[in-house]
Backbone as a printed PyTorch tensor [residue, N CA C, xyz], in Angstrom:
tensor([[[ -9.1280,  -8.8540, -53.9390],
         [ -9.1680, -10.0730, -53.1110],
         [ -7.8610, -10.2570, -52.3370]],

        [[ -6.7410,  -9.9670, -53.0270],
         [ -5.4300, -10.1070, -52.3910],
         [ -5.2940,  -9.1420, -51.2050]],

        [[ -5.7820,  -7.8880, -51.4200],
         [ -5.7280,  -6.9010, -50.3350],
         [ -6.5770,  -7.3440, -49.1460]],

        [[ -7.7460,  -7.9290, -49.4540],
         [ -8.6370,  -8.4180, -48.4080],
         [ -7.9660,  -9.5290, -47.6040]],

        [[ -7.2880, -10.4530, -48.3100],
         [ -6.5900, -11.5530, -47.6330],
         [ -5.4380, -11.0270, -46.7810]],

        [[ -4.7240, -10.0150, -47.3190],
         [ -3.6280,  -9.4110, -46.5500],
         [ -4.1550,  -8.7580, -45.2740]],

        [[ -5.2850,  -8.0660, -45.3900],
         [ -5.8870,  -7.4010, -44.2310],
         [ -6.3230,  -8.4240, -43.1860]],

        [[ -6.9420,  -9.5210, -43.6650],
         [ -7.3740, -10.5900, -42.7480],
         [ -6.1640, -11.2070, -42.0470]],

        [[ -5.0740, -11.3810, -42.7840],
         [ -3.8480, -11.9530, -42.2050],
         [ -3.2830, -11.0460, -41.1170]],

        [[ -3.2740,  -9.7350, -41.3930],
         [ -2.7410,  -8.7730, -40.4160],
         [ -3.5990,  -8.7610, -39.1550]],

        [[ -4.9310,  -8.7020, -39.3470],
         [ -5.8520,  -8.6860, -38.2020],
         [ -5.7110,  -9.9700, -37.3900]],

        [[ -5.6270, -11.1130, -38.0940],
         [ -5.4770, -12.4060, -37.4130],
         [ -4.1810, -12.4440, -36.6100]],

        [[ -3.1080, -11.9160, -37.1990],
         [ -1.8060, -11.8890, -36.5260],
         [ -1.8730, -11.0490, -35.2510]],

        [[ -2.5240,  -9.8800, -35.3490],
         [ -2.6490,  -8.9870, -34.1850],
         [ -3.5020,  -9.6360, -33.0990]],

        [[ -4.6420, -10.2150, -33.5010],
         [ -5.5480, -10.8490, -32.5320],
         [ -4.8540, -12.0100, -31.8230]],

        [[ -4.1450, -12.8490, -32.5990],
         [ -3.4200, -13.9760, -32.0000],
         [ -2.3270, -13.4870, -31.0480]],

        [[ -1.6690, -12.3890, -31.4410],
         [ -0.6360, -11.8130, -30.5700],
         [ -1.2100, -11.3400, -29.2470]],

        [[ -2.3710, -10.6730, -29.3160],
         [ -3.0330, -10.1850, -28.0980],
         [ -3.4620, -11.3570, -27.2170]],

        [[ -4.0260, -12.4020, -27.8340],
         [ -4.4600, -13.5840, -27.0770],
         [ -3.2690, -14.2460, -26.3930]],

        [[ -2.1480, -14.3590, -27.1190],
         [ -0.9420, -14.9660, -26.5380],
         [ -0.4290, -14.1300, -25.3700]],

        [[ -0.4400, -12.7980, -25.5450],
         [  0.0470, -11.9150, -24.4820],
         [ -0.8270, -12.0290, -23.2390]],

        [[ -2.1640, -12.0370, -23.4270],
         [ -3.0950, -12.1550, -22.2980],
         [ -2.9070, -13.4950, -21.5910]],

        [[ -2.7740, -14.5640, -22.3780],
         [ -2.5840, -15.8990, -21.8010],
         [ -1.3180, -15.9580, -20.9560]],

        [[ -0.2350, -15.3950, -21.4980],
         [  1.0390, -15.4100, -20.7610],
         [  0.9620, -14.5250, -19.5210]],

        [[  0.4540, -13.3070, -19.6900],
         [  0.4560, -12.3090, -18.6110],
         [ -0.4290, -12.7160, -17.4420]],

        [[ -1.6080, -13.2650, -17.7380],
         [ -2.5880, -13.5160, -16.6860],
         [ -2.6430, -14.9630, -16.2060]],

        [[ -2.2280, -15.9100, -17.0460],
         [ -2.4110, -17.3130, -16.6810],
         [ -1.1080, -18.1080, -16.5790]],

        [[ -0.0370, -17.6470, -17.2060],
         [  1.2340, -18.3830, -17.1590],
         [  2.2330, -17.6980, -16.2270]],

        [[  2.4940, -16.4010, -16.4560],
         [  3.5190, -15.7010, -15.6710],
         [  3.2500, -15.7120, -14.1640]],

        [[  2.0170, -15.4020, -13.6920],
         [  1.8070, -15.3660, -12.2350],
         [  2.0150, -16.7150, -11.5470]],

        [[  1.7200, -17.8170, -12.2490],
         [  1.7250, -19.1360, -11.6130],
         [  2.9730, -19.9690, -11.9030]],

        [[  3.6690, -19.6950, -13.0270],
         [  4.7860, -20.5480, -13.4190],
         [  6.1160, -19.8140, -13.5980]],

        [[  6.0890, -18.4790, -13.7030],
         [  7.3110, -17.7290, -13.9980],
         [  7.6680, -16.7360, -12.8950]],

        [[  6.6880, -16.0950, -12.2950],
         [  6.9310, -15.0480, -11.2950],
         [  7.8270, -15.5450, -10.1630]],

        [[  8.8120, -14.7300,  -9.7410],
         [  9.6750, -15.1320,  -8.6150],
         [  8.9130, -15.2300,  -7.2920]],

        [[  7.6860, -14.7070,  -7.2420],
         [  6.8850, -14.7540,  -6.0170],
         [  5.9730, -15.9800,  -5.9570]],

        [[  6.0170, -16.8310,  -6.9820],
         [  5.0340, -17.9130,  -7.0940],
         [  5.1210, -18.9380,  -5.9600]],

        [[  6.3000, -19.0790,  -5.3220],
         [  6.4610, -20.0780,  -4.2620],
         [  6.0150, -19.5640,  -2.8950]],

        [[  5.7680, -18.2670,  -2.7860],
         [  5.3540, -17.6940,  -1.4990],
         [  3.8930, -18.0520,  -1.2530]],

        [[  3.5610, -18.5550,  -0.0650],
         [  2.1760, -18.9780,   0.1980],
         [  1.2060, -17.8040,   0.2040]],

        [[ -0.0270, -18.0980,  -0.1910],
         [ -1.0530, -17.0650,  -0.2100],
         [ -2.3650, -17.6150,  -0.7190]],

        [[ -3.4260, -16.8250,  -0.6560],
         [ -4.7480, -17.3010,  -1.0840],
         [ -4.8180, -17.4790,  -2.5940]],

        [[ -5.6060, -18.4390,  -3.0620],
         [ -5.7890, -18.5900,  -4.5130],
         [ -6.5580, -17.4020,  -5.0830]],

        [[ -6.3220, -17.1200,  -6.3430],
         [ -6.9800, -15.9820,  -6.9950],
         [ -8.4880, -16.2150,  -7.1110]],

        [[ -9.2610, -15.1580,  -6.8520],
         [-10.7210, -15.2350,  -6.9790],
         [-11.1860, -14.9650,  -8.4030]],

        [[-10.3520, -14.2340,  -9.1630],
         [-10.7750, -13.8010, -10.4980],
         [ -9.5480, -13.4980, -11.3430]],

        [[ -9.5640, -13.8460, -12.6490],
         [ -8.4170, -13.5340, -13.5070],
         [ -8.2310, -12.0350, -13.7290]],

        [[ -9.2680, -11.2600, -13.4880],
         [ -9.1690,  -9.8050, -13.6810],
         [ -8.9100,  -9.0940, -12.3530]],

        [[ -9.7030,  -9.4120, -11.3280],
         [ -9.6120,  -8.6970, -10.0520],
         [ -8.7580,  -9.4130,  -9.0060]],

        [[ -8.2900, -10.6200,  -9.3100],
         [ -7.4580, -11.3470,  -8.3540],
         [ -8.1570, -11.5320,  -7.0230]],

        [[ -7.4590, -11.1740,  -5.9310],
         [ -8.0360, -11.2630,  -4.5860],
         [ -8.6700,  -9.9520,  -4.1330]],

        [[ -8.6780,  -8.9500,  -5.0120],
         [ -9.2600,  -7.6600,  -4.6350],
         [-10.7560,  -7.7800,  -4.3710]],

        [[-11.4050,  -8.7580,  -5.0170],
         [-12.8390,  -8.9610,  -4.7890],
         [-13.1090,  -9.2960,  -3.3270]],

        [[-12.2530, -10.1360,  -2.7300],
         [-12.4180, -10.5020,  -1.3180],
         [-12.2830,  -9.2800,  -0.4240]],

        [[-11.3250,  -8.4050,  -0.7630],
         [-11.1010,  -7.2090,   0.0490],
         [-12.2640,  -6.2320,  -0.0740]],

        [[-12.7870,  -6.0840,  -1.2920],
         [-13.8710,  -5.1200,  -1.5310],
         [-15.1850,  -5.6080,  -0.9310]],

        [[-15.4600,  -6.9140,  -1.0540],
         [-16.7250,  -7.4640,  -0.5650],
         [-16.8010,  -7.4910,   0.9600]],

        [[-15.6550,  -7.5760,   1.6240],
         [-15.6360,  -7.6860,   3.0820],
         [-16.1100,  -6.3900,   3.7350]],

        [[-16.7890,  -6.5260,   4.8890],
         [-17.2320,  -5.3450,   5.6420],
         [-16.0350,  -4.5210,   6.1010]],

        [[-14.9630,  -5.2190,   6.4590],
         [-13.7300,  -4.5560,   6.8760],
         [-12.6140,  -4.9550,   5.9220]],

        [[-11.9420,  -3.9580,   5.3570],
         [-10.8500,  -4.2090,   4.4090],
         [ -9.7430,  -5.0330,   5.0640]],

        [[ -9.6330,  -4.9290,   6.3890],
         [ -8.5340,  -5.5660,   7.1140],
         [ -8.8100,  -7.0370,   7.4100]],

        [[-10.0820,  -7.4120,   7.5720],
         [-10.4170,  -8.7680,   8.0090],
         [ -9.8430,  -9.8580,   7.0990]],

        [[ -9.9870,  -9.7610,   5.7540],
         [ -9.3760, -10.7930,   4.9000],
         [ -7.8590, -10.8630,   5.0680]],

        [[ -7.2260,  -9.7040,   5.2650],
         [ -5.7750,  -9.6850,   5.4400],
         [ -5.3720, -10.3880,   6.7350]],

        [[ -6.1540, -10.1860,   7.7990],
         [ -5.8780, -10.8750,   9.0680],
         [ -6.0130, -12.3890,   8.8990]],

        [[ -7.0200, -12.8080,   8.1490],
         [ -7.2070, -14.2400,   7.8940],
         [ -6.0270, -14.8130,   7.1130]],

        [[ -5.5280, -14.0570,   6.1330],
         [ -4.3670, -14.5150,   5.3580],
         [ -3.1480, -14.6820,   6.2590]],

        [[ -2.9300, -13.7080,   7.1520],
         [ -1.7590, -13.7670,   8.0410],
         [ -1.8640, -14.9720,   8.9730]],

        [[ -3.0650, -15.2180,   9.5110],
         [ -3.2500, -16.3720,  10.4040],
         [ -2.9870, -17.6890,   9.6670]],

        [[ -3.3830, -17.7360,   8.4070],
         [ -3.2800, -18.9890,   7.6450],
         [ -1.9160, -19.1810,   6.9940]],

        [[ -1.3230, -18.0890,   6.4630],
         [ -0.1080, -18.2280,   5.6470],
         [  1.1530, -17.6510,   6.2880]],

        [[  1.0140, -16.8830,   7.3760],
         [  2.2010, -16.3320,   8.0270],
         [  2.3770, -14.8410,   7.7760]],

        [[  3.5680, -14.3280,   8.1330],
         [  3.8330, -12.8850,   8.0890],
         [  4.1740, -12.3510,   6.6960]],

        [[  4.4120, -13.2410,   5.7400],
         [  4.6450, -12.8210,   4.3560],
         [  3.6470, -13.5700,   3.4800]],

        [[  2.7280, -12.8250,   2.8830],
         [  1.6420, -13.4280,   2.1050],
         [  1.6870, -12.8900,   0.6810]],

        [[  1.5280, -13.7830,  -0.2840],
         [  1.4030, -13.3550,  -1.6810],
         [ -0.0670, -13.4210,  -2.0680]],

        [[ -0.6190, -12.2710,  -2.4550],
         [ -1.9870, -12.2810,  -2.9730],
         [ -1.9750, -11.7010,  -4.3860]],

        [[ -3.0710, -11.8730,  -5.0900],
         [ -3.1460, -11.4470,  -6.4870],
         [ -3.8960, -10.1280,  -6.6010]],

        [[ -3.2370,  -9.1440,  -7.2000],
         [ -3.8600,  -7.8460,  -7.4080],
         [ -4.6110,  -7.8010,  -8.7230]],

        [[ -4.7510,  -6.6030,  -9.2650],
         [ -5.4670,  -6.4210, -10.5240],
         [ -4.7830,  -7.2030, -11.6420]],

        [[ -5.5720,  -7.9310, -12.4340],
         [ -5.0790,  -8.7940, -13.5090],
         [ -4.0960,  -9.8490, -12.9850]],

        [[ -4.3600, -10.3210, -11.7690],
         [ -3.5710, -11.3910, -11.1350],
         [ -2.1020, -11.0250, -10.9300]],

        [[ -1.8160,  -9.7420, -10.7910],
         [ -0.4340,  -9.3330, -10.5450],
         [ -0.0330,  -9.7600,  -9.1330]],

        [[  1.0190, -10.5970,  -8.9880],
         [  1.4350, -11.0430,  -7.6500],
         [  1.8820,  -9.8610,  -6.7920]],

        [[  1.3510,  -9.7900,  -5.5850],
         [  1.6350,  -8.6830,  -4.6740],
         [  1.9530,  -9.2400,  -3.2980]],

        [[  2.9610,  -8.6660,  -2.6350],
         [  3.3360,  -9.1310,  -1.3030],
         [  2.6520,  -8.3100,  -0.2240]],

        [[  2.1800,  -9.0120,   0.8020],
         [  1.6100,  -8.3710,   1.9880],
         [  2.4890,  -8.7900,   3.1630]],

        [[  3.2100,  -7.8260,   3.7500],
         [  4.2110,  -8.1190,   4.7790],
         [  3.7670,  -7.5520,   6.1190]],

        [[  3.8220,  -8.3860,   7.1740],
         [  3.4860,  -7.9110,   8.5190],
         [  4.6290,  -8.1360,   9.5080]],

        [[  5.7400,  -8.6980,   9.0460],
         [  6.8790,  -8.9330,   9.9290],
         [  7.5600,  -7.5960,  10.2440]],

        [[  7.6530,  -7.2030,  11.5340],
         [  8.2040,  -5.8790,  11.8910],
         [  9.6290,  -5.6500,  11.3880]],

        [[ 10.4750,  -6.6690,  11.4450],
         [ 11.8700,  -6.5100,  11.0120],
         [ 11.9600,  -6.2620,   9.5110]],

        [[ 11.1330,  -6.9740,   8.7500],
         [ 11.1410,  -6.7860,   7.2930],
         [ 10.5700,  -5.4170,   6.9310]],

        [[  9.5120,  -5.0020,   7.6350],
         [  8.9250,  -3.6790,   7.3910],
         [  9.9550,  -2.5830,   7.6790]],

        [[ 10.7240,  -2.7600,   8.7610],
         [ 11.7740,  -1.7900,   9.0920],
         [ 12.8210,  -1.7220,   7.9830]],

        [[ 13.1740,  -2.8860,   7.4510],
         [ 14.1730,  -2.9270,   6.3800],
         [ 13.6510,  -2.2450,   5.1150]],

        [[ 12.3710,  -2.4790,   4.8000],
         [ 11.7740,  -1.8900,   3.5950],
         [ 11.6310,  -0.3770,   3.7300]],

        [[ 11.1710,   0.0780,   4.8990],
         [ 10.8390,   1.4990,   5.0590],
         [ 12.0030,   2.3600,   5.5380]],

        [[ 13.0220,   1.7360,   6.1780],
         [ 14.1280,   2.5280,   6.7240],
         [ 15.4880,   2.1420,   6.1500]],

        [[ 15.8840,   0.8840,   6.3550],
         [ 17.2460,   0.4710,   6.0000],
         [ 17.4960,   0.4880,   4.4970]],

        [[ 16.5480,  -0.0490,   3.7230],
         [ 16.7450,  -0.1730,   2.2690],
         [ 15.5800,   0.4590,   1.5080]],

        [[ 15.1770,   1.6200,   1.9760],
         [ 13.9730,   2.2440,   1.4180],
         [ 14.0680,   2.5220,  -0.0770]],

        [[ 15.2880,   2.8140,  -0.5880],
         [ 15.4220,   3.1560,  -2.0040],
         [ 15.5540,   1.9280,  -2.9010]],

        [[ 15.5810,   0.7400,  -2.2930],
         [ 15.5900,  -0.4950,  -3.0880],
         [ 14.1790,  -0.9360,  -3.4620]],

        [[ 13.1760,  -0.2950,  -2.8500],
         [ 11.7860,  -0.6920,  -3.0700],
         [ 11.0080,   0.4860,  -3.6510]],

        [[ 10.4610,   0.2960,  -4.8430],
         [  9.6930,   1.3560,  -5.5050],
         [  8.3010,   1.4240,  -4.8940]],

        [[  7.8240,   2.6250,  -4.6470],
         [  6.4890,   2.7960,  -4.0680],
         [  5.4260,   2.3290,  -5.0580]],

        [[  4.3840,   1.6520,  -4.5730],
         [  3.3110,   1.2450,  -5.4920],
         [  2.5860,   2.4650,  -6.0540]],

        [[  2.2180,   2.3860,  -7.3070],
         [  1.4650,   3.4470,  -7.9940],
         [  2.2300,   4.7670,  -8.0670]],

        [[  3.5820,   4.7340,  -7.9300],
         [  4.3460,   5.9880,  -7.9480],
         [  4.2480,   6.6870,  -9.3010]],

        [[  4.2550,   5.9220, -10.3940],
         [  4.1770,   6.5240, -11.7330],
         [  2.8490,   7.2420, -11.9310]],

        [[  1.7530,   6.5670, -11.5490],
         [  0.4210,   7.1750, -11.6650],
         [  0.3130,   8.3700, -10.7270]],

        [[  0.8360,   8.2170,  -9.5080],
         [  0.7760,   9.2990,  -8.5210],
         [  1.4940,  10.5490,  -8.9900]],

        [[  2.6670,  10.3730,  -9.6110],
         [  3.4350,  11.5190, -10.1130],
         [  2.6570,  12.2400, -11.2100]],

        [[  2.0030,  11.4660, -12.0870],
         [  1.2260,  12.0830, -13.1690],
         [  0.0260,  12.8610, -12.6320]],

        [[ -0.5880,  12.3360, -11.5660],
         [ -1.7890,  12.9820, -11.0230],
         [ -1.4690,  14.1290, -10.0700]],

        [[ -0.4540,  13.9270,  -9.2000],
         [ -0.2180,  14.8800,  -8.1110],
         [  1.1450,  15.5690,  -8.1690]],

        [[  1.9800,  15.1780,  -9.1230],
         [  3.3020,  15.7890,  -9.2220],
         [  4.3590,  14.9680,  -8.4990]],

        [[  5.6150,  15.3230,  -8.7450],
         [  6.7460,  14.5570,  -8.2060],
         [  7.1140,  15.0570,  -6.8080]],

        [[  6.1520,  14.9640,  -5.8880],
         [  6.3670,  15.4200,  -4.5130],
         [  6.9510,  14.3300,  -3.6360]],

        [[  7.0920,  14.6280,  -2.3500],
         [  7.7380,  13.7230,  -1.4000],
         [  7.0350,  12.3710,  -1.3140]],

        [[  5.7240,  12.3750,  -1.4740],
         [  4.9430,  11.1460,  -1.3190],
         [  5.2400,  10.1270,  -2.4130]],

        [[  5.4960,  10.5920,  -3.6450],
         [  5.6700,   9.6710,  -4.7670],
         [  7.0770,   9.6860,  -5.3680]],

        [[  7.9060,  10.6390,  -4.9950],
         [  9.2450,  10.7510,  -5.5870],
         [ 10.1010,   9.5390,  -5.2420]],

        [[ 11.0580,   9.2320,  -6.1250],
         [ 11.9710,   8.1080,  -5.9270],
         [ 13.4160,   8.5890,  -6.0470]],

        [[ 14.3450,   7.8100,  -5.4970],
         [ 15.7760,   8.0350,  -5.6920],
         [ 16.2650,   9.4030,  -5.2630]],

        [[ 17.0620,  10.0490,  -6.1390],
         [ 17.6970,  11.3310,  -5.8120],
         [ 16.6720,  12.4340,  -5.5670]],

        [[ 15.5500,  12.4020,  -6.3030],
         [ 14.5000,  13.4090,  -6.0880],
         [ 13.9630,  13.3330,  -4.6650]],

        [[ 13.7200,  12.1080,  -4.2020],
         [ 13.1940,  11.9280,  -2.8450],
         [ 14.2330,  12.3320,  -1.8010]],

        [[ 15.5110,  11.9800,  -2.0260],
         [ 16.5790,  12.3480,  -1.0840],
         [ 16.6810,  13.8640,  -0.9420]],

        [[ 16.6120,  14.5670,  -2.0740],
         [ 16.7140,  16.0290,  -2.0540],
         [ 15.5400,  16.6490,  -1.2990]],

        [[ 14.3360,  16.1490,  -1.5570],
         [ 13.1510,  16.6980,  -0.8890],
         [ 13.1570,  16.3800,   0.6050]],

        [[ 13.6090,  15.1710,   0.9480],
         [ 13.6650,  14.7990,   2.3640],
         [ 14.6800,  15.6540,   3.1160]],

        [[ 15.7970,  15.9620,   2.4470],
         [ 16.8230,  16.8130,   3.0570],
         [ 16.2680,  18.2050,   3.3470]],

        [[ 15.4230,  18.7060,   2.4370],
         [ 14.8020,  20.0170,   2.6420],
         [ 13.8130,  19.9940,   3.8110]],

        [[ 13.1830,  18.8240,   4.0370],
         [ 12.1820,  18.7040,   5.1080],
         [ 12.8040,  18.4550,   6.4810]],

        [[ 14.0490,  17.9820,   6.5160],
         [ 14.6730,  17.5720,   7.7780],
         [ 14.6500,  18.6360,   8.8780]],

        [[ 14.9010,  19.9250,   8.5690],
         [ 14.8800,  20.9350,   9.6500],
         [ 13.5610,  20.9840,  10.4180]],

        [[ 12.4560,  20.6790,   9.7380],
         [ 11.1480,  20.7000,  10.4140],
         [ 11.0520,  19.6190,  11.4790]],

        [[ 11.9000,  18.5680,  11.3510],
         [ 11.8680,  17.4630,  12.3070],
         [ 13.0920,  17.4750,  13.2230]],

        [[ 13.6940,  18.6450,  13.3770],
         [ 14.8210,  18.7870,  14.3040],
         [ 14.3390,  18.5780,  15.7380]],

        [[ 15.2710,  18.2430,  16.6260],
         [ 14.9210,  17.9200,  18.0170],
         [ 14.1440,  19.0530,  18.6870]],

        [[ 14.5770,  20.2970,  18.4510],
         [ 13.9230,  21.4420,  19.1050],
         [ 12.4550,  21.5550,  18.6910]],

        [[ 12.1730,  21.2930,  17.4060],
         [ 10.7850,  21.3610,  16.9290],
         [  9.9490,  20.2020,  17.4580]],

        [[ 10.5250,  19.0050,  17.4390],
         [  9.8020,  17.8250,  17.9260],
         [  9.4930,  17.9710,  19.4150]],

        [[ 10.4500,  18.5390,  20.1650],
         [ 10.2780,  18.7130,  21.6120],
         [  9.0430,  19.5580,  21.9200]],

        [[  8.7940,  20.5740,  21.0930],
         [  7.6200,  21.4330,  21.2920],
         [  6.3140,  20.6870,  21.0340]],

        [[  6.3790,  19.6590,  20.1930],
         [  5.1620,  18.9260,  19.8230],
         [  4.8000,  17.8250,  20.8200]],

        [[  5.7560,  17.4230,  21.6650],
         [  5.5450,  16.2710,  22.5520],
         [  4.3020,  16.4140,  23.4330]],

        [[  4.0510,  17.5780,  24.0730],
         [  2.8250,  17.6900,  24.8870],
         [  1.5480,  17.4110,  24.0900]],

        [[  1.5270,  17.8510,  22.8250],
         [  0.3590,  17.5790,  21.9710],
         [  0.2420,  16.0860,  21.6950]],

        [[  1.3830,  15.4370,  21.4080],
         [  1.3810,  13.9840,  21.1810],
         [  0.8030,  13.2560,  22.3920]],

        [[  1.2550,  13.6530,  23.5840],
         [  0.8310,  12.9780,  24.8170],
         [ -0.6630,  13.1870,  25.0500]],

        [[ -1.1410,  14.4290,  24.8570],
         [ -2.5520,  14.7350,  25.1120],
         [ -3.4680,  13.9400,  24.1770]],

        [[ -3.1550,  13.9460,  22.8920],
         [ -3.9990,  13.2410,  21.9190],
         [ -3.8910,  11.7290,  22.1120]],

        [[ -2.6940,  11.2460,  22.4480],
         [ -2.5070,   9.8100,  22.6830],
         [ -3.2980,   9.3390,  23.8970]],

        [[ -3.4160,  10.2040,  24.9100],
         [ -4.2100,   9.8590,  26.1010],
         [ -5.6850,   9.7030,  25.7380]],

        [[ -6.1630,  10.5760,  24.8470],
         [ -7.5570,  10.4630,  24.3810],
         [ -7.7450,   9.1500,  23.6260]],

        [[ -6.7710,   8.8260,  22.7640],
         [ -6.8240,   7.5680,  22.0100],
         [ -6.8410,   6.3750,  22.9590]],

        [[ -5.9930,   6.4190,  23.9700],
         [ -5.9260,   5.3360,  24.9620],
         [ -7.2810,   5.1520,  25.6490]],

        [[ -7.9390,   6.2730,  25.9960],
         [ -9.2470,   6.1970,  26.6370],
         [-10.3070,   5.5760,  25.7350]],

        [[-10.2740,   5.9280,  24.4520],
         [-11.2480,   5.3740,  23.5010],
         [-11.0690,   3.8640,  23.3380]],

        [[ -9.8070,   3.4280,  23.2720],
         [ -9.5390,   1.9910,  23.1270],
         [ -9.9420,   1.2420,  24.3950]],

        [[ -9.6760,   1.8390,  25.5580],
         [-10.0800,   1.2130,  26.8270],
         [-11.5970,   1.0740,  26.9080]],

        [[-12.3240,   2.0760,  26.4100],
         [-13.7930,   1.9950,  26.3900],
         [-14.2670,   0.8190,  25.5410]],

        [[-13.6160,   0.6310,  24.3850],
         [-13.9600,  -0.5050,  23.5150],
         [-13.7300,  -1.8270,  24.2420]],

        [[-12.6040,  -1.9250,  24.9440],
         [-12.2710,  -3.1580,  25.6720],
         [-13.2650,  -3.3930,  26.8060]],

        [[-13.6080,  -2.3230,  27.5330],
         [-14.5550,  -2.4420,  28.6530],
         [-15.9490,  -2.8560,  28.1920]],

        [[-16.2680,  -2.5340,  26.9330],
         [-17.5650,  -2.9360,  26.3760],
         [-17.5500,  -4.3690,  25.8630]],

        [[-16.4030,  -5.0410,  26.0090],
         [-16.3070,  -6.4510,  25.6260],
         [-15.8090,  -6.6920,  24.2180]],

        [[-15.3460,  -5.6390,  23.5360],
         [-14.8260,  -5.8100,  22.1760],
         [-13.3650,  -6.2550,  22.2340]],

        [[-13.0980,  -7.4660,  21.7820],
         [-11.7270,  -7.9740,  21.7860],
         [-11.0500,  -7.8110,  20.4300]],

        [[-11.8530,  -7.6130,  19.3810],
         [-11.3090,  -7.4390,  18.0310],
         [-11.5850,  -6.0020,  17.5910]],

        [[-10.5930,  -5.1230,  17.7690],
         [-10.7860,  -3.6880,  17.5330],
         [-10.0230,  -3.2630,  16.2820]],

        [[-10.7300,  -2.6160,  15.3690],
         [-10.1020,  -2.0690,  14.1650],
         [ -9.4950,  -0.7080,  14.5170]],

        [[ -8.1670,  -0.6510,  14.5930],
         [ -7.4870,   0.5670,  15.0290],
         [ -7.3080,   1.5950,  13.9120]],

        [[ -7.5210,   1.1870,  12.6620],
         [ -7.2410,   2.0820,  11.5310],
         [ -7.9590,   3.4270,  11.6350]],

        [[ -9.2920,   3.4640,  11.8620],
         [ -9.9500,   4.7840,  11.9570],
         [ -9.4580,   5.6050,  13.1400]],

        [[ -9.1350,   4.9350,  14.2500],
         [ -8.6260,   5.6510,  15.4240],
         [ -7.2750,   6.2990,  15.1210]],

        [[ -6.3820,   5.5320,  14.4850],
         [ -5.0490,   6.0490,  14.1750],
         [ -5.1410,   7.2070,  13.1830]],

        [[ -6.0160,   7.0680,  12.1820],
         [ -6.1800,   8.1330,  11.1790],
         [ -6.6580,   9.4290,  11.8270]],

        [[ -7.6820,   9.3150,  12.6990],
         [ -8.2160,  10.5080,  13.3660],
         [ -7.1990,  11.1170,  14.3260]],

        [[ -6.4290,  10.2480,  14.9980],
         [ -5.3940,  10.7380,  15.9120],
         [ -4.3380,  11.5360,  15.1510]],

        [[ -3.8950,  10.9960,  14.0120],
         [ -2.8880,  11.6880,  13.2000],
         [ -3.4120,  13.0420,  12.7210]],

        [[ -4.6780,  13.0750,  12.2710],
         [ -5.2650,  14.3380,  11.8060],
         [ -5.3800,  15.3510,  12.9430]],

        [[ -5.7650,  14.8770,  14.1390],
         [ -5.8630,  15.7730,  15.2980],
         [ -4.5060,  16.3790,  15.6400]],

        [[ -3.4630,  15.5420,  15.6260],
         [ -2.1130,  16.0260,  15.9540],
         [ -1.6510,  17.0520,  14.9240]],

        [[ -1.8600,  16.7470,  13.6390],
         [ -1.4560,  17.6810,  12.5750],
         [ -2.1900,  19.0120,  12.7310]],

        [[ -3.4950,  18.9300,  13.0200],
         [ -4.3090,  20.1410,  13.1650],
         [ -3.8420,  20.9780,  14.3560]],

        [[ -3.6450,  20.3290,  15.5110],
         [ -3.2600,  21.0520,  16.7260],
         [ -1.8580,  21.6370,  16.6210]],

        [[ -0.9210,  20.8520,  16.0790],
         [  0.4550,  21.3420,  15.9250],
         [  0.5030,  22.4890,  14.9200]],

        [[ -0.2390,  22.3400,  13.8120],
         [ -0.2820,  23.4030,  12.8070],
         [ -0.8810,  24.6820,  13.3510]],

        [[ -1.9430,  24.5540,  14.1450],
         [ -2.5890,  25.7270,  14.7440],
         [ -1.6450,  26.4250,  15.7150]],

        [[ -0.8900,  25.6250,  16.4610],
         [  0.0630,  26.2000,  17.4150],
         [  1.1680,  26.9610,  16.6870]],

        [[  1.6260,  26.3970,  15.5630],
         [  2.6680,  27.0660,  14.7820],
         [  2.1700,  28.4140,  14.2710]],

        [[  0.8810,  28.4470,  13.8440],
         [  0.3080,  29.7000,  13.3530],
         [  0.2680,  30.7500,  14.4640]],

        [[ -0.1170,  30.3110,  15.6840],
         [ -0.2370,  31.2390,  16.8080],
         [  1.1230,  31.7810,  17.2360]],

        [[  2.1780,  30.9600,  17.0470],
         [  3.5180,  31.3870,  17.4620],
         [  4.1720,  32.3360,  16.4650]],

        [[  3.5710,  32.4690,  15.2780],
         [  4.1660,  33.3480,  14.2580],
         [  3.9280,  34.8090,  14.6030]]])
């Protein structure tokens, strides 16, 4: 009987600990403790999925984000998985600071998972590892190499410009540029890579 009571006490202690942790992590920390709590943003749709439900349900992943920017400004706090506060930034100066000026002060999202799945490459590496890999890549982006690519950039960009003009001429004022930019980038990579092969 004593062993049974001890086991019940241990299980109860663990269960209560888990409940306390969940309560703090999902319902107290995001709203009362997080340093991002004062930043304006949409209310959470779900304690598990946060605002991700709005993004997934929408026909366009971008449309909810545009609505947030119109309503809350260029810096929006939304809730990610398990209500984790996440910043959505559209201010060009802040984006420049994050991606160029102080790039090593900001850890890439999902970098730990990415490294485990794909290795510690340039896309997910941080700190000294990223600096070393970027230094190795720099010669590929030297002026002489970039100069050779410019005609390809201009040709593909002209095609992109024509496609966007067609959308405008058809009366579309709200154009989702994401698929166009993705296809343009792939076309440039393909054409430049093919040219490099031919020059070898």
